[in-house]
N, C-alpha and C positions, 0 to 999 in steps of 0.2 A: 364385275364393276365394284362390288363392295371391297374386294381385296385392294384395288387401286386406291379407292377413297380412304381406306384405313391406313395404308402406307403413307399417303400424303398427310393424313390427319396426325399421325405420330410425329411427322417432321414439323408441322405447323401448329404446335401448341398442345397436342395430345400428350406427349411425353412429359412436358412441364407440368401440366395440370394433373396427370396421374401421380407425379411426384408430390404435388400439393395434397392430394387425397391421401397418399401414404403418410405424409407428415401428420395430417389430421388424425389418421388411424393410430399412429404411434403415440401422439400426445394423449389421445383418449385412452389407449391401453396403459400408458404409464400412470395415468391418474387413478386407475383401478375402478373408480366410480363410472368412468366412461367406457368400460368394456362392452356393454351392449351396442354402443355406437361404433366402436373400433372395428368390429367384424363387418358391419355394413359399409363403413368407409373403405375398408380393404377391398371388399367385393366391388365397390364402385370405382376404385382405383384401377382394378383389372378391366372393368367396363370401359374406362377412359382410354385404354390402349387400343381398343378395337370396337368402337361404337356403331359403325355402319353395319346394318343388317341385324342389329339388336335394338330393343326398345325398353324403356323403363315404364312400367305400368303399376297402377295401384293394385295391391293384392286383393282388396275386396271387390274390385271390378273384375279381376281375373277369376277369382274363386266363387264369386256370387254371395259371399258372406264376410262379416267382419271377423277380425282376429285381434290379438292383443296390440299389434302395431297399427291397426287401422281405426281403433276406437279412441276412447278418451285418453288412455295411456300413450297412444301413438301421437296424439295432439300435443301432450305434455313433452314427449320426447322430441318432437319437431321444434317446439319452442326452445328447449334447452340446446338442441343442435344449432338452431339459428343464432343464438346468443354466442356460443363458444366456437363455432366453426363455419356455419353456413354462409354467413354474410361475406367472409373474406374469400371463400372458395368461389362464390357467385361473382364477386368483384374481379377475381382472376379470369373467369370465363368471359365476363363483359369486356375486359381489356383485350383478350385475344380476339373476341368477336369484332371489336372496333378496328383493330389492326387488319384483320382479314377482310373486312367489308370494303376496304379501299379498292380492292381489285375484283374483277368479275370472276376470276378463277377461285378466289377466296370466299365468295358468297355462300356456297353450300357449307363450308366449314364454319363460317361466322354464324349461320343459322343453327348448326349443331351446337356450337358453344352457347348460343342463347337458350336453346332448349335445355341444355345441361345446367345452365346457370339457374333457371327456374327450379329444376329438380334439386339443385344443391341447397336451396333455401329450406326445403322440407323433405328429406329423403326417407324418413321413417314411414314404414307401411308400403314401401315400393319394392318391386322386384324386377330383375332384368330377364327378359325373354327374347328368343329369336323371333324376328318379325314374321318369318314363314309359319311358325307354329301358331302365332297369334292370329294371323290372317286366315289360316285353315280352320281355326276354331274360335271365332269371335264370341265375346261374352253374350251377346244378344241371341245367339243360336244355341246356347247351352241350356239344358234343362236344370232349373233351380228348384230345390226342395223348400 
């Protein structure tokens, strides 16, 4: 089922938004200062080509502890990301969500665009995982030190 959903996703907005994320990654890489964001934007561009069956989760929720991207520096990184790239990527996802929500068949894809639009506003401190791995080992069942 995920294969079918992902193929339809690529046709109805996924490819265009993946390209938008690649443009954001290229702009960040060219600026040199944006290199930390460029790698993340490139990884999320790949995620946009095949989102069904995978999920974006916070690294501190996944690992049970904070790291450099989930603490204060991560917050600052998200603020800078929002100013320079996040809002226009989220706007693109909102556009595709509105277009797809017109039809019943487009509703799951519109919902996916809305979830990704929220993530596009503040992606620092997040990671992409397979849903099967996450459901097999949810954070509340892990032993935390």
